[in-house]
C-alpha positions in Angstrom: 43.6 62.5 130.9 46.2 59.5 131.7 46.5 56.6 129.6 45.2 54.5 132.5 42.2 56.7 132.7 40.9 56.6 129.2 41.5 52.9 128.8 40.6 51.0 132.1 38.1 53.5 133.9 34.9 51.8 134.2 32.0 53.5 132.2 29.1 55.0 133.6 25.9 54.0 131.8 22.6 56.0 131.6 19.6 54.1 131.4 16.5 56.2 129.4 13.7 54.2 130.2 11.2 56.7 129.2 7.3 55.2 128.9 4.7 56.3 125.9 6.0 60.0 126.1 8.5 60.6 123.1 8.5 64.5 123.3 9.9 63.9 127.5 12.4 60.9 126.0 13.3 63.6 122.9 14.3 66.7 125.6 16.0 64.3 128.1 18.1 63.0 125.1 19.0 66.0 123.9 20.4 67.1 127.6 22.2 64.0 128.2 23.9 64.0 125.1 24.5 67.6 125.2 26.3 67.0 128.7 28.3 63.8 127.9 29.4 65.0 124.3 29.9 68.8 124.3 30.3 70.3 128.1 32.9 67.5 128.6 35.2 68.8 126.2 34.0 72.4 126.0 34.1 72.7 129.9 37.1 69.8 130.3 35.0 68.1 132.5 36.4 64.7 131.9 34.5 62.6 134.6 31.4 63.5 132.0 33.3 61.8 129.1 32.8 58.5 131.2 29.3 58.2 130.8 27.1 57.0 128.0 23.7 55.9 127.0 23.0 52.6 127.3 21.7 50.3 124.1 18.3 49.0 123.9 18.7 45.8 125.8 21.8 46.1 127.3 22.1 44.7 131.0 22.6 47.0 134.2 25.7 46.3 135.1 27.7 48.1 138.3 27.7 51.9 137.6 24.0 52.6 135.9 22.0 55.5 136.1 18.1 55.0 135.4 16.2 58.0 134.2 12.9 57.3 133.8 9.0 58.1 134.3 7.8 54.9 135.7 8.4 54.0 139.5 8.0 50.2 138.2 11.6 50.4 135.9 13.3 51.1 139.3 15.6 48.5 140.5 18.1 48.2 143.0 21.1 47.9 141.2 21.0 51.2 139.5 23.4 53.6 141.6 21.3 57.1 141.1 17.7 57.4 140.0 16.2 60.7 138.2 12.8 60.3 138.0 9.8 62.1 136.7 6.2 62.8 137.7 3.1 63.7 136.1 1.7 64.9 138.9 2.3 65.7 143.0 4.1 63.5 145.0 2.1 61.1 147.2 2.6 59.4 149.9 2.3 56.2 148.2 5.0 57.1 145.4 7.1 58.0 148.5 6.8 54.3 149.8 7.7 52.5 147.0 11.2 54.5 146.1 12.2 55.4 149.8 14.9 52.3 149.3 16.3 53.2 145.9 18.8 55.4 145.7 16.9 58.2 144.1 18.5 61.4 143.3 16.1 63.9 141.7 12.2 63.9 141.2 11.3 66.5 138.4 8.1 67.7 137.5 7.2 66.3 133.6 5.2 69.6 133.0 7.9 71.6 134.7 10.4 70.3 132.6 8.6 70.4 129.4 8.0 74.2 129.8 10.7 76.0 132.2 14.6 76.1 131.9 14.7 76.2 135.5 13.2 72.9 136.0 15.6 71.6 133.1 18.7 73.3 134.9 17.7 71.1 138.1 17.4 68.1 135.6 21.1 68.6 134.1 22.8 69.6 137.5 21.4 66.6 139.3 22.7 63.6 136.1 26.1 66.2 136.3 26.2 65.2 139.9 25.2 61.5 139.7 28.4 61.3 136.6 30.7 62.8 138.6 30.1 60.9 141.9 30.0 57.8 140.2 33.2 58.3 138.4 35.1 59.7 141.4 33.8 56.4 143.2 35.0 54.1 140.6 38.4 55.4 139.8 41.0 54.5 142.5 43.7 57.6 141.5 42.1 60.6 142.8 44.2 62.8 140.7 42.5 61.7 137.8 39.5 64.3 138.2 40.4 67.2 138.8 40.1 70.9 138.2 43.0 73.6 137.2 43.5 75.9 140.5 42.4 79.3 138.3 39.7 77.5 136.8 37.2 79.8 138.2 39.3 82.9 138.4 42.7 84.3 137.5 43.6 87.5 138.6 47.5 88.6 137.8 48.4 90.7 140.9 45.9 89.6 143.7 48.3 91.5 146.4 46.7 94.7 145.1 43.1 94.0 146.1 41.5 91.3 148.6 38.4 93.2 148.8 37.4 91.0 145.8 36.6 88.2 147.9 33.6 90.6 149.0 31.9 90.5 145.6 32.6 87.7 143.6 29.4 85.2 144.3 26.3 86.1 143.0 24.9 86.0 147.2 27.1 88.6 148.2 25.4 90.9 145.0 23.3 93.0 147.2 25.7 93.3 149.7 28.0 94.7 147.4 25.7 97.1 145.8 25.0 98.3 149.6 28.7 98.8 150.2 29.1 100.8 146.9 26.5 103.2 148.2 27.7 103.9 151.4 31.5 104.2 150.1 29.8 106.9 147.6 27.9 108.4 150.3 30.5 108.9 153.5 33.4 110.1 150.2 30.4 113.0 150.0 30.3 113.5 153.8 34.1 113.8 154.2 33.8 116.5 151.5 30.7 117.9 152.6 32.4 118.2 156.2 35.8 119.9 155.0 37.3 116.7 156.9 40.2 116.9 154.6 41.9 119.7 155.6 41.1 118.7 159.0 43.0 115.8 158.7 46.2 117.6 157.0 46.2 120.7 159.5 46.2 117.7 162.9 49.3 116.0 160.9 51.1 119.2 160.5 50.2 120.1 164.2 51.1 117.0 165.3 54.5 117.0 163.5 55.4 120.2 164.8 54.7 118.9 168.1 56.9 116.5 168.3 59.7 118.2 166.7 59.4 120.8 169.9 59.4 117.7 172.0 62.4 116.1 170.7 64.5 119.6 171.0 62.9 120.2 174.8 61.4 123.6 173.5 57.4 122.7 174.6 56.0 124.5 177.3 52.4 123.6 177.1 50.3 120.1 176.8 49.2 118.8 173.7 46.0 119.6 174.6 46.4 123.0 175.3 48.9 123.3 172.3 45.9 121.8 169.9 43.7 124.6 171.5 46.0 127.2 170.8 46.4 126.3 166.9 42.6 126.6 166.6 42.1 123.0 164.7 39.6 121.3 166.9 37.0 124.5 166.6 33.7 123.8 165.8 32.2 124.4 162.7 29.0 126.1 161.3 28.4 123.1 158.6 25.5 121.2 159.7 24.4 117.2 158.7 24.2 113.8 159.7 27.6 112.7 161.3 29.0 109.6 158.9 29.5 106.5 160.8 29.1 102.8 159.8 27.9 99.7 161.7 29.1 96.2 160.0 27.6 93.2 161.7 28.5 89.7 160.7 29.8 86.2 162.1 33.5 86.1 162.9 35.6 85.7 159.6 33.0 87.1 157.6 34.9 89.9 156.6 34.2 93.0 158.6 37.4 94.2 158.5 37.5 94.1 155.0 34.7 96.3 154.4 35.9 98.4 157.1 39.1 98.9 155.5 37.2 99.0 151.9 35.1 102.0 153.2 38.4 103.8 154.4 40.3 103.6 151.1 37.7 104.7 149.3 37.8 107.8 151.4 41.5 107.9 151.8 41.6 108.6 148.0 41.0 112.1 148.7 43.7 112.8 150.8 46.7 110.3 149.2 47.9 113.7 147.2 48.8 114.4 150.6 51.6 111.5 150.5 50.1 110.5 154.0 50.6 106.7 154.3 47.2 105.0 154.7 48.5 104.0 158.0 48.3 107.5 159.2 44.7 107.7 158.0 43.1 104.9 159.3 43.1 103.4 162.6 42.3 99.7 163.5 41.2 99.7 167.5 40.0 96.5 169.2 37.8 96.7 172.0 38.0 92.8 173.2 39.0 92.5 176.9 39.9 96.4 177.1 39.3 97.8 180.8 36.7 100.8 180.7 39.1 102.8 182.0 42.0 102.4 179.8 39.9 102.4 176.9 38.6 105.9 177.7 42.0 107.0 177.8 42.9 105.3 174.5 40.2 106.3 172.6 39.9 109.8 174.1 42.8 110.5 175.4 44.0 111.9 179.0 45.5 114.9 180.8 49.0 114.5 182.5 48.5 113.0 185.9 44.6 111.6 185.2 45.8 108.4 186.6 48.6 107.5 189.3 52.0 108.0 187.1 49.9 108.6 184.4 51.4 110.3 181.5 49.3 113.0 179.0 47.8 110.6 175.9 46.4 112.2 173.0 44.0 109.3 172.4 43.2 107.7 168.9 40.0 109.8 168.0 42.6 113.2 168.5 45.4 111.3 166.4 43.4 110.5 163.7 41.0 113.3 163.2 39.8 113.3 159.9 40.5 109.9 159.1 38.6 106.6 160.0 38.6 104.7 163.2 37.7 101.4 163.2 36.1 100.0 166.2 36.4 96.3 166.2 33.8 94.5 168.2 31.9 97.6 170.2 29.6 94.8 171.7 32.3 94.3 173.9 31.8 97.7 175.8 30.3 98.5 178.9 27.4 100.9 179.4 29.7 104.3 180.6 31.3 103.8 177.1 28.4 103.3 175.2 27.4 106.4 176.7 30.9 108.7 175.8 30.5 107.1 172.6 27.0 108.2 172.1 28.1 111.6 173.0 31.0 111.2 170.6 28.6 110.8 167.9 26.3 112.8 168.3 28.7 116.3 168.0 31.8 115.1 167.6 32.8 116.3 171.1 35.8 114.5 173.2 36.6 114.9 176.7 39.7 113.3 177.6 40.4 112.0 180.9 41.0 114.7 183.7 39.9 117.6 181.7 37.2 120.0 182.1 37.0 121.1 178.5 35.7 119.9 175.4 37.3 119.5 171.8 35.5 119.3 168.4 37.1 116.3 166.8 35.5 114.8 163.3 36.6 111.0 162.3 34.7 109.1 160.8 33.5 106.0 162.8 33.2 102.2 161.6 32.1 99.9 164.0 31.8 96.0 163.4 30.6 93.2 165.9 29.9 89.5 165.9 27.1 89.6 168.4 23.3 89.8 168.3 23.2 93.8 169.1 19.4 94.1 168.9 19.1 90.9 171.5 21.6 93.0 173.5 19.3 95.9 173.3 16.3 93.5 174.5 18.5 92.6 177.3 19.4 95.6 178.6 23.3 95.3 177.5 23.5 97.8 174.6 22.4 101.1 174.1 19.3 101.3 171.7 19.8 105.3 171.0 24.0 104.1 170.4 22.7 101.6 167.7 20.2 103.9 165.8 23.2 106.7 166.0 25.1 104.7 163.1 24.2 106.5 159.8 24.6 103.4 157.6 24.4 99.5 158.5 26.0 96.6 156.7 24.9 92.9 157.7 27.2 90.6 156.3 26.0 86.8 155.6 27.9 83.7 156.6 29.6 81.3 154.3 27.2 78.9 154.5 24.5 81.6 152.8 27.3 82.1 150.2 27.6 78.4 149.1 26.0 79.1 145.8 29.3 79.4 144.1 31.8 78.2 146.7 34.2 77.0 144.2 34.5 80.7 142.8 35.8 81.5 146.4 38.1 78.3 146.4 39.8 79.5 143.3 40.0 82.6 144.6 42.0 81.7 147.5 44.3 79.8 145.6 45.1 82.7 143.4 45.6 84.9 146.6 48.4 82.1 148.2 49.5 81.7 144.7 49.4 78.1 143.9 50.7 78.1 140.6 53.6 79.9 141.6 54.4 77.2 144.3 53.8 74.5 141.8 50.5 73.5 142.5 48.7 73.5 139.4 45.6 71.5 140.2 42.9 70.4 143.0 40.9 67.0 142.9 37.6 66.8 142.7 37.7 64.9 146.1 39.1 67.7 147.6 36.8 70.5 146.2 33.8 68.0 147.5 35.3 68.1 151.1 35.3 71.9 150.8 32.1 72.1 149.7 30.4 69.6 152.2 32.2 71.6 155.7 30.2 74.0 157.1 32.9 76.5 157.9 32.1 78.4 161.3 35.0 80.7 161.1 33.3 81.8 157.5 35.8 83.3 154.9 38.4 83.7 157.2 38.8 79.8 158.1 38.0 78.8 154.2 41.4 80.9 153.8 43.2 79.4 156.3 42.3 75.7 155.1 43.3 76.4 151.8 46.5 78.0 152.8 47.5 74.6 154.5 46.3 72.5 151.5 49.1 74.6 149.3 51.5 74.1 151.6 50.7 70.2 151.9 50.9 69.7 148.5 53.9 72.2 147.6 56.1 70.7 150.4 55.2 67.0 149.3 56.6 68.4 145.5 53.3 67.2 144.2 51.2 69.5 141.4 47.7 68.8 142.9 45.6 69.5 146.3 44.3 66.0 147.4 41.5 65.2 149.9 44.0 64.6 152.4 45.3 67.8 152.2 42.1 69.6 153.0 42.3 69.4 157.0 39.1 70.7 158.5 
């Protein structure tokens, strides 16, 4: 806290005008005193230390908050009013307070008997004090949080997936993701996909070596057929597949990669890099013919001047294929994908035979597939063929603890290592008030720019003007 802050900053006065209710007044006083005396120190909330309870007969001045159980006590001089009522709020009462700065209305009975109502009151009072404090102090850097006040991590680059599990609103989704990861790993073992993966990599390596030496005589598909690695087995069970739905920027790619990495643990001892196990394939703006050969492969001469192409599915056999934006594919490709997900069968373009090629399909979309089904634009049977489904909430539905995510982003972009140690409360409020149409991805980009702005100007604090929306 600076010298100017302690000496010159205006005080926030809290007037307790509780009429004929000693118990209510006692409990309110306890909360107020704890907030401005204990919380301000223990939680390093400097703005709260500016507040104090007004003395009896003290005059209402510039920065005043009123806590009362009588509408008659409310005046325009008060910058914030917290009102307690005995019964339900009626139309007459609404009319009498509509012209005043009422920040919260609380039921007396609930307040005296429920922790939840006390919590709501404390939160409203804290917000009122914080707002009046910041409005009264010209220097924005006076009120701030350290960049790691919510989240600390030494090796953040190791695992970005933690953003999916940070806030309470994601708890159910996180539990669902963990369950799916466990099930997919069991499916992987059940179908013996590790052996398929390792055999595929070995066969492809042999094929490429023969190609370099000029000793190969058959097509890649005939070579695979001879090696019998894509033979159908007698193992039965639902084919593992996952559909991830959610708006743009909600973390669908992160979830897909998380699922793939959980399965990759089964094969990592083979020293094959993750990039040869997990394939992300965008379906956006891809013509159907090209998509067909890219996914399922093509024989030489299948197209004019067309070269032989193994296809993503066969190349990553035994691994994970991430089909990004599955809502973009046309009905013909939907039918081919459905055939594959029925029995792991592919038919390369230009060939009459089929190959049994097991992979784990993870698909994602930002479109409303159920509405597309109703409109006849997406196959219902393909939608229901996905064994597991995950729906990721938008960031606007995760605002219960947005500050935790902000602190996490500051850790990702190594703000402290770049000399940025603080973020002002005004900057935080600007971030909290934004609606984030681009969701978590947009939040990350905004925070990254803010860290750069502060660092490039040799400031140790992110200010409101650094938040570019």
